[in-house]
N, C-alpha and C positions, 0 to 999 in steps of 0.2 A: 504494500500500500504506500509506504513512504517513498519507495523508489519511483513509483508512478508519479507522485506529486513533484519530486525533484526533476523528473524528466519533463513533465508538463511545464514547469517553471523555467527550465533552461532552454527549452525548445524554441520559443519565439524570440530569438536574438535578432535584433534589428541591425543590419549592416549599413554603415554609412557609405554613401556614394563616393568612393575614393578615386573614381576615374576622373581624369582632367576634363574640364569643359572646353573642348576644342571645336572649331568650326569644320566644315567639310574639307578644307585644305590642310587640316592638321595644325592650325595655328591657335595660340592662346592670345586673347585680347584683353587689354587693360588701359585705363586712363590715368595719367599722372599729372600732378599739378604742383606748381611752385611759383610764388609771387603772382604775376599776371599771365604766366605761360601755362598752356594746356597742351599736353602731348597725348596722342593716341598711338598705342604701341601694339604691334603684333609680333609674336615670337613663335618660331617653329624650329624643329631640328634641322641642323645644317652645319656649315663650315665656319661660322663666326663672322659673317658679313653683316655690318651694321649700316643701314641706309636711313638718312634723316631727310625728309622732304625731297625724296628721289635723288639725293646726292650722297656720296660716300661720307662716312663719319669725318675723315681727315679733311674733306673739302668744306663741309658745313661748319664744323667746329675746328677752326684752325689752331687755336691755343691748346697746348698739351695738357694744361690743367683741366680744361673742359672735357677733353677726351678721357682723362684719368677719372673724372667724376662719373662719366657714363660707364666706363669699364669696371667700376668698383663693384657693381652688383654681381658681375661674373667672377671677379677675382675672389670675393668673399665665399661664393658657393663652389669654387673650383670648377666652373663650367665654361672656361674660356674655350673658344673655337668649337663649341657644341651646338650653339643656337644662332640662327639668322634672325636679325631684328629689322623690322620695317616700321618707322615711326613718322608721323606727321605732327608737327608742332606749330602752334600759333601763339602770338601775343608775347609781351615781355621782351627782355633782352636776352643775350646769349647765355649769360649765367643762369638766369631763371629757366631758360629752355633746357639747358643741360640738366638741371635739377629735376625738371618735369619729366624728361626722358628717363632718367635713372629711377624715379619714383614709379613710372609706368612699367619699366622693365622689371623692377622688383616685384610688383604686383602680378605681372603676367607670369613670372617664374614660379610664384606660389600656386597659380592656377594650373600651370603645366605640371609641376611636381610639388606636392605638399610637403615633402621633406625639407625643401629649401626655406620654409617659412620661419623656423626657429632661428636659423642663422641670419637671415635677412632682418628679422625683427630685432635681434640682439644688436645688429649693426645700426639700427635706426632707419633703414631704408623704406620701411612700409608706412612710416608715419609721415603724414603730409606736413611739410614745414609751413606753419600758418603765418609766419612773419611777412607782413606786407608794408608798403610805404605809408607812413603816417600822413594824414591829410594836412594841407596848409590851413593855418588859422588866420582869421581876419585881424588886421592891425599888426601883422608880422610879415616879414619878407619870405619866410619859409615856415616849416612846421613849428619849429621852436626858436629859431634865430630871431633876435630882436634887432631893431635899428640901433645904430651906435648912439650911446648916451652922450649928450653934450652938457657940461656943467654950466657953461655961459653961452 
């Protein structure tokens, strides 16, 4: 009697859907944001080619620091030269766009393979950096800067 109860209790185990959510071309999609930049990122298995707005990474982001920011998601997960990335990015400057692409790549990597999540989360790549430019206040030339004080 007791064995039947244990079997009935343990039988209905609900398995979580661990399969990656990929489209019909085998790509994982995600959106990344940073400052005013928004990046749409698609990742698929490949040779490590990164394309941003239909240009190679080295052509679009000429500065090595921006290229390094984008490559960080792969270097942390030891997945260099395993995924092809196709990203379209709009808004903001180059620094914000690089951060948005990295954020989108990190989120797409977790969709592709859930084991990357803990490493990327520990590195802080899954958190959207919410810092934006402070608005200009009236009576001031910039957000906080005051006009020069004159004693006489």
